[in-house]
N, C-alpha and C positions, 0 to 999 in steps of 0.2 A: 504493499500499499505504499502510498506516496503522502508526503504533507504539504499543510498550505501553501507553501513557499513552491515545493517542485511542482503544483498543480499551476502556477501562475508564471511557469516556463515552459518554453519551446526549445525543442536542441534543431538549427539546422545546417547543414554542411555544404560543401563546393569542391570543386577537382580541379585540376588544369594539369597539363603536359608540363612538366619540368623541361630545362633546354638541354639539348643536348651534350654529351662530355660533360658534364659538373659533376661533382661528388653527388650532391644532392641527386639527381638522376639514376646516376649510379644504385644508393643505395633504395631510393621511390620510386622512379620513372613518374610519378604523379605527386603532386603538392595536394593536402589535404587541410580543407580549414575546417573546422567546427568552432557555431559560437551556442551558446546557452541565452537566451532574449527571456526577460520580464515581456510577457504578451500587453499587459495592461500600458506600459510606456515605451517599448519600442528598444530599452537601453541594451546592451549587449552587458551580461553578466560576466561569463565566462567565454574565453578564445581559445582556441589553441589548432595550431600549425604544426605540419608534418616538416618541419627542417630538422637539418643535420643537427646543426650545432645550440647548445641549451642556450645561448645569448638570444641567436634568433629566434628562435622559438617565444621567449621570454619577452622579447621586442617589441613582436609582431602581438602576443597578447596585449603588451600594453599598449598599443595604439589603437586595438581593437574594443577595450574593457571602456565601457563607463559612453560608447558613441551611440547615438541614435538611429536605427535604422530609420524612423520616417522621415529624417535630414537627408536622406538619398544615399547614393554612391559617391557624389563630386565630390563634398569636404573631404573627404574617406581617400579618395584616390589623390586629391593633393596632398594629403595628410604622409602617403605613401611618397610619392614624387620627392617629395622632399627631405623625409627622414630613412627611405629605406633606399637602399642600393645595393642589395647584395643580387647576384644571378637569379634569383627565383623570384624577382620583382614582377613579371609580366604574368608569372603563371600565378602567383598572390594577388594581385589584379584582377586576373581572370574569375578565379575561386570566388573572390569577393564578391563580383558581378552576380553569381552565380547564387551565391547565398542572400544578393539583393532580390532578384529575382524570383527564388523560393519565399523570400519574405512576401514580397507584391502578392505570388499567387496564395500565401497562407491568409494574407489581410481580407484578399479579395471571397476566398471561402467560407472566413470568420461571418462577411455580411452577409453570404446569402443564407447563413444559419438563423441570422434573429428574423 
């Protein structure tokens, strides 16, 4: 059974192919991003990305946690552009755009249930 806080959270994920001939691609082939958000507010509560180094995983998580999905992807993509300069940048952006697409689908589905 899930508790009240868990009842107000939803998990979404997105995937993207990693660039060839990188350590990350050798290990994972695809970048996976998973986020847990509060369905009442749209705020990302937890985030994880399948990156090779722990510093990259922590950094991406810090960029994502606290972001409001209702604000759309553009501001977040600007944040990535300014702060993330790893080889997986495009894969990270693609995976997060997939997350935003799934979020829009989730919101539309919730509206049809009302």
